[in-house]
Gaussian input, Z-matrix of N, CA and C with variables (Angstrom, degrees):
# hf/3-21g

backbone

0 1
 N
 C     1     B1
 C     2     B2     1     A1
 N     3     B3     2     A2     1     D1
 C     4     B4     3     A3     2     D2
 C     5     B5     4     A4     3     D3
 N     6     B6     5     A5     4     D4
 C     7     B7     6     A6     5     D5
 C     8     B8     7     A7     6     D6
 N     9     B9     8     A8     7     D7
 C    10    B10     9     A9     8     D8
 C    11    B11    10    A10     9     D9
 N    12    B12    11    A11    10    D10
 C    13    B13    12    A12    11    D11
 C    14    B14    13    A13    12    D12
 N    15    B15    14    A14    13    D13
 C    16    B16    15    A15    14    D14
 C    17    B17    16    A16    15    D15
 N    18    B18    17    A17    16    D16
 C    19    B19    18    A18    17    D17
 C    20    B20    19    A19    18    D18
 N    21    B21    20    A20    19    D19
 C    22    B22    21    A21    20    D20
 C    23    B23    22    A22    21    D21
 N    24    B24    23    A23    22    D22
 C    25    B25    24    A24    23    D23
 C    26    B26    25    A25    24    D24
 N    27    B27    26    A26    25    D25
 C    28    B28    27    A27    26    D26
 C    29    B29    28    A28    27    D27
 N    30    B30    29    A29    28    D28
 C    31    B31    30    A30    29    D29
 C    32    B32    31    A31    30    D30
 N    33    B33    32    A32    31    D31
 C    34    B34    33    A33    32    D32
 C    35    B35    34    A34    33    D33
 N    36    B36    35    A35    34    D34
 C    37    B37    36    A36    35    D35
 C    38    B38    37    A37    36    D36
 N    39    B39    38    A38    37    D37
 C    40    B40    39    A39    38    D38
 C    41    B41    40    A40    39    D39
 N    42    B42    41    A41    40    D40
 C    43    B43    42    A42    41    D41
 C    44    B44    43    A43    42    D42
 N    45    B45    44    A44    43    D43
 C    46    B46    45    A45    44    D44
 C    47    B47    46    A46    45    D45
 N    48    B48    47    A47    46    D46
 C    49    B49    48    A48    47    D47
 C    50    B50    49    A49    48    D48
 N    51    B51    50    A50    49    D49
 C    52    B52    51    A51    50    D50
 C    53    B53    52    A52    51    D51
 N    54    B54    53    A53    52    D52
 C    55    B55    54    A54    53    D53
 C    56    B56    55    A55    54    D54
 N    57    B57    56    A56    55    D55
 C    58    B58    57    A57    56    D56
 C    59    B59    58    A58    57    D57
 N    60    B60    59    A59    58    D58
 C    61    B61    60    A60    59    D59
 C    62    B62    61    A61    60    D60
 N    63    B63    62    A62    61    D61
 C    64    B64    63    A63    62    D62
 C    65    B65    64    A64    63    D63
 N    66    B66    65    A65    64    D64
 C    67    B67    66    A66    65    D65
 C    68    B68    67    A67    66    D66
 N    69    B69    68    A68    67    D67
 C    70    B70    69    A69    68    D68
 C    71    B71    70    A70    69    D69
 N    72    B72    71    A71    70    D70
 C    73    B73    72    A72    71    D71
 C    74    B74    73    A73    72    D72
 N    75    B75    74    A74    73    D73
 C    76    B76    75    A75    74    D74
 C    77    B77    76    A76    75    D75
 N    78    B78    77    A77    76    D76
 C    79    B79    78    A78    77    D77
 C    80    B80    79    A79    78    D78
 N    81    B81    80    A80    79    D79
 C    82    B82    81    A81    80    D80
 C    83    B83    82    A82    81    D81
 N    84    B84    83    A83    82    D82
 C    85    B85    84    A84    83    D83
 C    86    B86    85    A85    84    D84
 N    87    B87    86    A86    85    D85
 C    88    B88    87    A87    86    D86
 C    89    B89    88    A88    87    D87
 N    90    B90    89    A89    88    D88
 C    91    B91    90    A90    89    D89
 C    92    B92    91    A91    90    D90
 N    93    B93    92    A92    91    D91
 C    94    B94    93    A93    92    D92
 C    95    B95    94    A94    93    D93
 N    96    B96    95    A95    94    D94
 C    97    B97    96    A96    95    D95
 C    98    B98    97    A97    96    D96
 N    99    B99    98    A98    97    D97
 C   100   B100    99    A99    98    D98
 C   101   B101   100   A100    99    D99
 N   102   B102   101   A101   100   D100
 C   103   B103   102   A102   101   D101
 C   104   B104   103   A103   102   D102
 N   105   B105   104   A104   103   D103
 C   106   B106   105   A105   104   D104
 C   107   B107   106   A106   105   D105
 N   108   B108   107   A107   106   D106
 C   109   B109   108   A108   107   D107
 C   110   B110   109   A109   108   D108
 N   111   B111   110   A110   109   D109
 C   112   B112   111   A111   110   D110
 C   113   B113   112   A112   111   D111
 N   114   B114   113   A113   112   D112
 C   115   B115   114   A114   113   D113
 C   116   B116   115   A115   114   D114
 N   117   B117   116   A116   115   D115
 C   118   B118   117   A117   116   D116
 C   119   B119   118   A118   117   D117
 N   120   B120   119   A119   118   D118
 C   121   B121   120   A120   119   D119
 C   122   B122   121   A121   120   D120
 N   123   B123   122   A122   121   D121
 C   124   B124   123   A123   122   D122
 C   125   B125   124   A124   123   D123
 N   126   B126   125   A125   124   D124
 C   127   B127   126   A126   125   D125
 C   128   B128   127   A127   126   D126
 N   129   B129   128   A128   127   D127
 C   130   B130   129   A129   128   D128
 C   131   B131   130   A130   129   D129
 N   132   B132   131   A131   130   D130
 C   133   B133   132   A132   131   D131
 C   134   B134   133   A133   132   D132
 N   135   B135   134   A134   133   D133
 C   136   B136   135   A135   134   D134
 C   137   B137   136   A136   135   D135
 N   138   B138   137   A137   136   D136
 C   139   B139   138   A138   137   D137
 C   140   B140   139   A139   138   D138
 N   141   B141   140   A140   139   D139
 C   142   B142   141   A141   140   D140
 C   143   B143   142   A142   141   D141
 N   144   B144   143   A143   142   D142
 C   145   B145   144   A144   143   D143
 C   146   B146   145   A145   144   D144
 N   147   B147   146   A146   145   D145
 C   148   B148   147   A147   146   D146
 C   149   B149   148   A148   147   D147
 N   150   B150   149   A149   148   D148
 C   151   B151   150   A150   149   D149
 C   152   B152   151   A151   150   D150
 N   153   B153   152   A152   151   D151
 C   154   B154   153   A153   152   D152
 C   155   B155   154   A154   153   D153
 N   156   B156   155   A155   154   D154
 C   157   B157   156   A156   155   D155
 C   158   B158   157   A157   156   D156
 N   159   B159   158   A158   157   D157
 C   160   B160   159   A159   158   D158
 C   161   B161   160   A160   159   D159
 N   162   B162   161   A161   160   D160
 C   163   B163   162   A162   161   D161
 C   164   B164   163   A163   162   D162
 N   165   B165   164   A164   163   D163
 C   166   B166   165   A165   164   D164
 C   167   B167   166   A166   165   D165
 N   168   B168   167   A167   166   D166
 C   169   B169   168   A168   167   D167
 C   170   B170   169   A169   168   D168
 N   171   B171   170   A170   169   D169
 C   172   B172   171   A171   170   D170
 C   173   B173   172   A172   171   D171
 N   174   B174   173   A173   172   D172
 C   175   B175   174   A174   173   D173
 C   176   B176   175   A175   174   D174
 N   177   B177   176   A176   175   D175
 C   178   B178   177   A177   176   D176
 C   179   B179   178   A178   177   D177
 N   180   B180   179   A179   178   D178
 C   181   B181   180   A180   179   D179
 C   182   B182   181   A181   180   D180
 N   183   B183   182   A182   181   D181
 C   184   B184   183   A183   182   D182
 C   185   B185   184   A184   183   D183
 N   186   B186   185   A185   184   D184
 C   187   B187   186   A186   185   D185
 C   188   B188   187   A187   186   D186
 N   189   B189   188   A188   187   D187
 C   190   B190   189   A189   188   D188
 C   191   B191   190   A190   189   D189
 N   192   B192   191   A191   190   D190
 C   193   B193   192   A192   191   D191
 C   194   B194   193   A193   192   D192
 N   195   B195   194   A194   193   D193
 C   196   B196   195   A195   194   D194
 C   197   B197   196   A196   195   D195
 N   198   B198   197   A197   196   D196
 C   199   B199   198   A198   197   D197
 C   200   B200   199   A199   198   D198
 N   201   B201   200   A200   199   D199
 C   202   B202   201   A201   200   D200
 C   203   B203   202   A202   201   D201
 N   204   B204   203   A203   202   D202
 C   205   B205   204   A204   203   D203
 C   206   B206   205   A205   204   D204
 N   207   B207   206   A206   205   D205
 C   208   B208   207   A207   206   D206
 C   209   B209   208   A208   207   D207
 N   210   B210   209   A209   208   D208
 C   211   B211   210   A210   209   D209
 C   212   B212   211   A211   210   D210
 N   213   B213   212   A212   211   D211
 C   214   B214   213   A213   212   D212
 C   215   B215   214   A214   213   D213
 N   216   B216   215   A215   214   D214
 C   217   B217   216   A216   215   D215
 C   218   B218   217   A217   216   D216
 N   219   B219   218   A218   217   D217
 C   220   B220   219   A219   218   D218
 C   221   B221   220   A220   219   D219
 N   222   B222   221   A221   220   D220
 C   223   B223   222   A222   221   D221
 C   224   B224   223   A223   222   D222
 N   225   B225   224   A224   223   D223
 C   226   B226   225   A225   224   D224
 C   227   B227   226   A226   225   D225
 N   228   B228   227   A227   226   D226
 C   229   B229   228   A228   227   D227
 C   230   B230   229   A229   228   D228
 N   231   B231   230   A230   229   D229
 C   232   B232   231   A231   230   D230
 C   233   B233   232   A232   231   D231
 N   234   B234   233   A233   232   D232
 C   235   B235   234   A234   233   D233
 C   236   B236   235   A235   234   D234
 N   237   B237   236   A236   235   D235
 C   238   B238   237   A237   236   D236
 C   239   B239   238   A238   237   D237
 N   240   B240   239   A239   238   D238
 C   241   B241   240   A240   239   D239
 C   242   B242   241   A241   240   D240
 N   243   B243   242   A242   241   D241
 C   244   B244   243   A243   242   D242
 C   245   B245   244   A244   243   D243
 N   246   B246   245   A245   244   D244
 C   247   B247   246   A246   245   D245
 C   248   B248   247   A247   246   D246
 N   249   B249   248   A248   247   D247
 C   250   B250   249   A249   248   D248
 C   251   B251   250   A250   249   D249
 N   252   B252   251   A251   250   D250
 C   253   B253   252   A252   251   D251
 C   254   B254   253   A253   252   D252
 N   255   B255   254   A254   253   D253
 C   256   B256   255   A255   254   D254
 C   257   B257   256   A256   255   D255
 N   258   B258   257   A257   256   D256
 C   259   B259   258   A258   257   D257
 C   260   B260   259   A259   258   D258
 N   261   B261   260   A260   259   D259
 C   262   B262   261   A261   260   D260
 C   263   B263   262   A262   261   D261
 N   264   B264   263   A263   262   D262
 C   265   B265   264   A264   263   D263
 C   266   B266   265   A265   264   D264

   B1=1.4055
   B2=1.4909
   B3=1.3309
   B4=1.4387
   B5=1.5801
   B6=1.2884
   B7=1.4656
   B8=1.4858
   B9=1.3434
   B10=1.4146
   B11=1.4862
   B12=1.3593
   B13=1.4748
   B14=1.4913
   B15=1.2318
   B16=1.4837
   B17=1.5156
   B18=1.3331
   B19=1.4269
   B20=1.5173
   B21=1.3061
   B22=1.4209
   B23=1.5723
   B24=1.3318
   B25=1.5077
   B26=1.4514
   B27=1.3042
   B28=1.5042
   B29=1.5601
   B30=1.3579
   B31=1.4815
   B32=1.5174
   B33=1.3279
   B34=1.4169
   B35=1.5213
   B36=1.3214
   B37=1.4305
   B38=1.5090
   B39=1.3855
   B40=1.4743
   B41=1.4983
   B42=1.3636
   B43=1.5190
   B44=1.5014
   B45=1.3178
   B46=1.5303
   B47=1.5336
   B48=1.3481
   B49=1.4322
   B50=1.5488
   B51=1.3903
   B52=1.4450
   B53=1.5239
   B54=1.2613
   B55=1.4703
   B56=1.5436
   B57=1.3974
   B58=1.4254
   B59=1.5042
   B60=1.3094
   B61=1.4372
   B62=1.5598
   B63=1.4000
   B64=1.4718
   B65=1.4856
   B66=1.4075
   B67=1.4759
   B68=1.5514
   B69=1.2372
   B70=1.5036
   B71=1.6108
   B72=1.2651
   B73=1.4660
   B74=1.5404
   B75=1.3129
   B76=1.4502
   B77=1.5800
   B78=1.3248
   B79=1.4115
   B80=1.4172
   B81=1.3981
   B82=1.4314
   B83=1.5243
   B84=1.3211
   B85=1.4424
   B86=1.4977
   B87=1.3195
   B88=1.5188
   B89=1.5074
   B90=1.3041
   B91=1.4689
   B92=1.5375
   B93=1.2467
   B94=1.4981
   B95=1.5730
   B96=1.3114
   B97=1.4383
   B98=1.5456
   B99=1.3563
   B100=1.4604
   B101=1.5906
   B102=1.3367
   B103=1.4802
   B104=1.5125
   B105=1.4074
   B106=1.5266
   B107=1.4544
   B108=1.3425
   B109=1.4127
   B110=1.4784
   B111=1.3520
   B112=1.4520
   B113=1.5141
   B114=1.2833
   B115=1.4025
   B116=1.6015
   B117=1.3153
   B118=1.4487
   B119=1.5493
   B120=1.3043
   B121=1.5156
   B122=1.3959
   B123=1.4104
   B124=1.4226
   B125=1.5242
   B126=1.3071
   B127=1.5426
   B128=1.5475
   B129=1.2930
   B130=1.4648
   B131=1.5233
   B132=1.3580
   B133=1.4335
   B134=1.5942
   B135=1.3448
   B136=1.5138
   B137=1.5350
   B138=1.3782
   B139=1.4366
   B140=1.4751
   B141=1.3656
   B142=1.4135
   B143=1.5870
   B144=1.2645
   B145=1.4891
   B146=1.5695
   B147=1.3487
   B148=1.4371
   B149=1.6073
   B150=1.3528
   B151=1.4900
   B152=1.4955
   B153=1.2993
   B154=1.4909
   B155=1.5912
   B156=1.2626
   B157=1.5606
   B158=1.5052
   B159=1.3524
   B160=1.4588
   B161=1.5291
   B162=1.3433
   B163=1.5061
   B164=1.4399
   B165=1.3336
   B166=1.5259
   B167=1.5057
   B168=1.3301
   B169=1.5027
   B170=1.4567
   B171=1.3115
   B172=1.5392
   B173=1.4555
   B174=1.3356
   B175=1.5211
   B176=1.6122
   B177=1.3216
   B178=1.4995
   B179=1.6105
   B180=1.3520
   B181=1.4316
   B182=1.5297
   B183=1.4015
   B184=1.4476
   B185=1.4210
   B186=1.3955
   B187=1.4907
   B188=1.4678
   B189=1.3519
   B190=1.3903
   B191=1.5108
   B192=1.3016
   B193=1.4358
   B194=1.5643
   B195=1.3432
   B196=1.4780
   B197=1.4796
   B198=1.3039
   B199=1.4586
   B200=1.5081
   B201=1.3792
   B202=1.4772
   B203=1.4503
   B204=1.3608
   B205=1.5160
   B206=1.5677
   B207=1.2500
   B208=1.4821
   B209=1.5297
   B210=1.3475
   B211=1.4848
   B212=1.5209
   B213=1.4203
   B214=1.5348
   B215=1.4744
   B216=1.4530
   B217=1.4184
   B218=1.5883
   B219=1.3023
   B220=1.4479
   B221=1.5632
   B222=1.2999
   B223=1.4752
   B224=1.5127
   B225=1.2402
   B226=1.5036
   B227=1.5568
   B228=1.2520
   B229=1.5120
   B230=1.4099
   B231=1.3938
   B232=1.4273
   B233=1.4816
   B234=1.3824
   B235=1.4450
   B236=1.5254
   B237=1.3327
   B238=1.4967
   B239=1.4406
   B240=1.2395
   B241=1.5166
   B242=1.5540
   B243=1.2958
   B244=1.4611
   B245=1.4601
   B246=1.3643
   B247=1.4227
   B248=1.5227
   B249=1.3319
   B250=1.5348
   B251=1.5555
   B252=1.2430
   B253=1.4784
   B254=1.5084
   B255=1.2713
   B256=1.5260
   B257=1.5278
   B258=1.3086
   B259=1.5219
   B260=1.5411
   B261=1.2408
   B262=1.4404
   B263=1.6041
   B264=1.2929
   B265=1.6093
   B266=1.5045
   A1=108.30
   A2=113.81
   A3=122.50
   A4=108.55
   A5=113.12
   A6=119.61
   A7=112.77
   A8=121.32
   A9=127.54
   A10=109.45
   A11=118.68
   A12=125.47
   A13=109.92
   A14=120.20
   A15=121.23
   A16=107.98
   A17=116.98
   A18=120.53
   A19=105.24
   A20=118.62
   A21=124.56
   A22=108.63
   A23=114.51
   A24=118.10
   A25=110.28
   A26=115.56
   A27=124.34
   A28=107.53
   A29=115.27
   A30=118.45
   A31=108.28
   A32=116.02
   A33=125.06
   A34=109.91
   A35=112.75
   A36=119.18
   A37=110.87
   A38=114.59
   A39=118.24
   A40=119.97
   A41=115.90
   A42=117.20
   A43=110.92
   A44=115.34
   A45=117.42
   A46=107.89
   A47=118.67
   A48=122.37
   A49=111.77
   A50=112.94
   A51=115.40
   A52=113.45
   A53=116.65
   A54=122.88
   A55=109.14
   A56=118.71
   A57=119.81
   A58=109.70
   A59=123.47
   A60=124.87
   A61=111.63
   A62=110.97
   A63=114.85
   A64=110.23
   A65=115.10
   A66=121.58
   A67=111.93
   A68=113.99
   A69=120.66
   A70=111.27
   A71=114.93
   A72=121.67
   A73=111.76
   A74=119.27
   A75=122.25
   A76=111.86
   A77=118.47
   A78=125.55
   A79=112.34
   A80=117.86
   A81=125.03
   A82=107.47
   A83=115.89
   A84=126.12
   A85=113.14
   A86=118.71
   A87=119.22
   A88=110.81
   A89=118.59
   A90=122.50
   A91=108.13
   A92=116.91
   A93=117.92
   A94=110.66
   A95=114.54
   A96=119.36
   A97=106.08
   A98=115.41
   A99=123.54
   A100=103.91
   A101=111.24
   A102=116.73
   A103=112.92
   A104=109.65
   A105=114.15
   A106=107.11
   A107=116.49
   A108=122.92
   A109=105.96
   A110=117.21
   A111=125.48
   A112=108.39
   A113=122.01
   A114=125.09
   A115=108.50
   A116=113.58
   A117=116.85
   A118=118.83
   A119=113.83
   A120=118.96
   A121=111.77
   A122=114.52
   A123=122.16
   A124=110.36
   A125=116.68
   A126=120.89
   A127=103.64
   A128=110.95
   A129=115.92
   A130=112.44
   A131=116.82
   A132=123.40
   A133=105.10
   A134=113.84
   A135=115.04
   A136=104.79
   A137=117.57
   A138=119.60
   A139=106.57
   A140=113.28
   A141=118.61
   A142=112.05
   A143=111.98
   A144=122.58
   A145=106.40
   A146=120.21
   A147=120.91
   A148=102.30
   A149=111.32
   A150=119.69
   A151=106.96
   A152=114.95
   A153=121.56
   A154=107.04
   A155=117.32
   A156=117.83
   A157=108.38
   A158=117.34
   A159=121.67
   A160=111.53
   A161=114.16
   A162=120.69
   A163=109.67
   A164=116.84
   A165=122.55
   A166=107.17
   A167=116.95
   A168=123.34
   A169=112.05
   A170=117.56
   A171=119.97
   A172=113.68
   A173=117.56
   A174=125.17
   A175=107.14
   A176=112.93
   A177=120.21
   A178=111.14
   A179=113.06
   A180=118.89
   A181=110.51
   A182=115.73
   A183=117.27
   A184=114.07
   A185=119.18
   A186=118.48
   A187=115.89
   A188=118.95
   A189=119.70
   A190=108.76
   A191=121.22
   A192=122.96
   A193=108.83
   A194=115.54
   A195=115.82
   A196=112.08
   A197=120.84
   A198=123.51
   A199=108.70
   A200=115.23
   A201=117.13
   A202=112.80
   A203=116.23
   A204=118.20
   A205=108.55
   A206=120.97
   A207=122.68
   A208=109.84
   A209=116.32
   A210=116.83
   A211=108.77
   A212=116.97
   A213=115.31
   A214=112.86
   A215=120.19
   A216=119.51
   A217=107.15
   A218=116.19
   A219=120.75
   A220=104.34
   A221=120.77
   A222=125.28
   A223=110.75
   A224=118.10
   A225=120.41
   A226=108.65
   A227=121.13
   A228=128.79
   A229=107.16
   A230=111.76
   A231=119.74
   A232=109.03
   A233=117.29
   A234=122.98
   A235=103.20
   A236=116.74
   A237=120.47
   A238=112.86
   A239=117.44
   A240=123.01
   A241=107.24
   A242=119.59
   A243=122.59
   A244=111.18
   A245=119.73
   A246=125.03
   A247=110.85
   A248=116.40
   A249=120.86
   A250=111.44
   A251=116.03
   A252=121.77
   A253=110.40
   A254=116.13
   A255=120.22
   A256=107.57
   A257=118.05
   A258=120.68
   A259=110.27
   A260=121.56
   A261=123.76
   A262=108.17
   A263=108.43
   A264=113.07
   A265=109.20
   D1=141.52
   D2=179.19
   D3=-89.46
   D4=143.25
   D5=176.04
   D6=-128.65
   D7=154.21
   D8=178.02
   D9=-117.08
   D10=124.99
   D11=170.14
   D12=-100.94
   D13=134.19
   D14=168.15
   D15=-118.71
   D16=135.50
   D17=-173.67
   D18=-131.22
   D19=127.07
   D20=-177.89
   D21=-137.63
   D22=138.10
   D23=177.56
   D24=166.70
   D25=-175.74
   D26=175.84
   D27=-70.90
   D28=135.76
   D29=-177.56
   D30=-69.45
   D31=143.34
   D32=170.05
   D33=-161.57
   D34=162.43
   D35=-177.04
   D36=-62.40
   D37=136.51
   D38=169.52
   D39=97.60
   D40=-3.23
   D41=-176.77
   D42=-60.70
   D43=-48.09
   D44=-174.01
   D45=-69.67
   D46=-38.73
   D47=178.51
   D48=-57.90
   D49=-48.79
   D50=-176.90
   D51=-67.88
   D52=-37.07
   D53=-179.70
   D54=-68.30
   D55=-45.56
   D56=-178.23
   D57=-71.59
   D58=-29.28
   D59=177.57
   D60=-69.37
   D61=-37.80
   D62=-178.42
   D63=-68.18
   D64=-40.68
   D65=177.83
   D66=-61.94
   D67=-43.86
   D68=179.76
   D69=-63.85
   D70=-36.48
   D71=175.77
   D72=-66.59
   D73=-23.59
   D74=176.29
   D75=-101.11
   D76=5.54
   D77=177.63
   D78=68.07
   D79=38.04
   D80=177.92
   D81=-105.53
   D82=126.12
   D83=-177.10
   D84=-87.04
   D85=122.02
   D86=172.89
   D87=-73.51
   D88=133.73
   D89=176.58
   D90=-106.69
   D91=-42.39
   D92=-176.13
   D93=-152.35
   D94=144.87
   D95=177.10
   D96=-134.54
   D97=132.85
   D98=173.12
   D99=-128.67
   D100=114.71
   D101=176.87
   D102=-138.12
   D103=149.72
   D104=176.47
   D105=-145.35
   D106=170.88
   D107=178.20
   D108=-133.84
   D109=125.89
   D110=-175.24
   D111=-126.86
   D112=111.37
   D113=171.42
   D114=59.10
   D115=39.28
   D116=179.96
   D117=85.52
   D118=-5.00
   D119=175.87
   D120=-99.87
   D121=128.90
   D122=176.48
   D123=-89.26
   D124=139.98
   D125=-178.17
   D126=-143.32
   D127=124.67
   D128=179.94
   D129=-140.10
   D130=137.58
   D131=173.72
   D132=-117.43
   D133=126.16
   D134=-175.00
   D135=-127.62
   D136=131.71
   D137=171.08
   D138=-105.78
   D139=138.94
   D140=177.07
   D141=-143.64
   D142=163.92
   D143=-173.60
   D144=-106.27
   D145=128.12
   D146=170.10
   D147=-108.21
   D148=145.37
   D149=177.27
   D150=-116.09
   D151=-171.48
   D152=177.06
   D153=-73.01
   D154=-19.85
   D155=-177.88
   D156=-88.17
   D157=-10.61
   D158=179.99
   D159=-70.74
   D160=163.52
   D161=169.49
   D162=-63.44
   D163=149.27
   D164=177.38
   D165=-57.39
   D166=146.82
   D167=179.12
   D168=-48.86
   D169=-47.89
   D170=-177.52
   D171=-63.21
   D172=-34.62
   D173=177.17
   D174=-68.42
   D175=-44.63
   D176=179.61
   D177=-58.30
   D178=-46.36
   D179=-179.23
   D180=-62.29
   D181=-49.40
   D182=-179.72
   D183=-64.34
   D184=-36.25
   D185=173.98
   D186=-63.57
   D187=-38.35
   D188=-176.69
   D189=-77.91
   D190=-34.21
   D191=176.51
   D192=-60.51
   D193=-46.26
   D194=178.78
   D195=-66.70
   D196=-34.30
   D197=178.73
   D198=-62.70
   D199=-43.18
   D200=179.13
   D201=-60.76
   D202=-41.37
   D203=178.31
   D204=-64.24
   D205=-38.01
   D206=-178.25
   D207=-64.34
   D208=-40.01
   D209=-169.13
   D210=-103.11
   D211=4.03
   D212=171.56
   D213=81.86
   D214=29.98
   D215=174.66
   D216=-139.14
   D217=164.09
   D218=-178.75
   D219=-93.72
   D220=117.66
   D221=170.59
   D222=-106.75
   D223=123.58
   D224=175.70
   D225=-120.14
   D226=120.87
   D227=173.98
   D228=-106.72
   D229=133.83
   D230=174.12
   D231=-147.99
   D232=159.40
   D233=177.35
   D234=-66.58
   D235=155.16
   D236=176.32
   D237=-62.74
   D238=-32.28
   D239=-176.39
   D240=-71.21
   D241=-44.12
   D242=175.29
   D243=-62.22
   D244=-52.00
   D245=179.41
   D246=-53.34
   D247=-48.82
   D248=179.13
   D249=-61.42
   D250=-44.92
   D251=177.26
   D252=-55.33
   D253=-46.30
   D254=-169.39
   D255=-76.34
   D256=-24.80
   D257=-175.76
   D258=-102.88
   D259=8.24
   D260=-176.63
   D261=-80.41
   D262=128.89
   D263=-178.96
   D264=-90.94

């Protein structure tokens, strides 16, 4: 299953490293990252693949939400289907 992570917050050193390490620890494979920084704000959309060996979706969501709180950014993890449905025009 593909998932979409959106990450928004003030830019600081280590955001991508901490997010990618957390995903690797849950056996979630990063497929694509698009990130930019505008006027000090960090914005990233990350597409990843979960397999049967990955942590359950609910655990991954909770883990990433807690990580976001720890590093001072908002991290939202959704299944690709939910993300696409929410952003369809």
